[in-house]
C-alpha positions in Angstrom: 0.0 0.1 -0.1 1.6 3.2 -1.1 1.5 6.7 0.8 -1.6 7.8 -1.0 -3.8 4.6 -0.4 -3.0 4.5 3.4 -4.0 8.5 3.6 -7.1 7.6 2.0 -7.9 4.8 4.4 -6.9 7.1 7.1 -9.1 9.7 5.9 -12.1 7.4 5.6 -11.8 6.1 9.2 -11.6 9.7 10.5 -14.8 10.7 8.6 -16.3 7.5 10.2 -15.1 8.5 13.6 -16.2 12.2 13.0 -19.6 11.0 12.1 -20.0 8.8 15.3 -18.4 11.8 17.2 -21.1 14.1 16.0 -24.0 11.8 16.2 -23.2 11.5 20.3 -23.4 15.1 20.7 -27.0 16.2 22.1 -28.9 19.1 21.1 -28.3 20.8 24.1 -25.5 20.9 27.1 -22.7 19.1 25.4 -20.0 18.0 27.2 -16.7 20.1 26.7 -14.9 16.4 26.6 -17.2 15.3 23.3 -16.4 18.6 21.7 -12.7 18.6 22.3 -12.5 15.2 20.9 -14.4 16.1 17.6 -12.3 19.0 17.2 -8.9 16.9 17.7 -10.6 14.6 15.0 -11.2 17.3 12.8 -7.5 18.5 13.0 -6.3 15.2 12.3 -8.6 14.9 8.9 -7.2 18.5 8.0 -3.7 17.0 8.5 -4.3 14.0 6.3 -5.9 16.2 3.7 -3.1 18.3 3.6 -0.5 15.3 3.2 -2.9 14.2 0.3 -2.9 17.5 -1.5 1.0 17.7 -1.0 1.3 14.4 -2.6 -1.1 15.4 -5.2 0.8 18.6 -5.9 3.8 16.3 -6.6 5.0 16.3 -2.9 7.1 19.3 -2.9 9.9 17.8 -4.9 12.2 20.1 -6.5 14.5 20.0 -9.0 14.4 18.2 -12.5 
């Protein structure tokens, strides 16, 4: 499995976890720990998206 495939699998896993975390949030009186967990998952997802973007853009490789 190459880096791009690994990152796509990780992105799918994180999106599933974000969906589960959002489903646990209530309409009222959301516990701070649940919001913190959701924010952490979203930050991880954003980092994976940046890595995928870097791979798509050539991975920052310079030179001929």
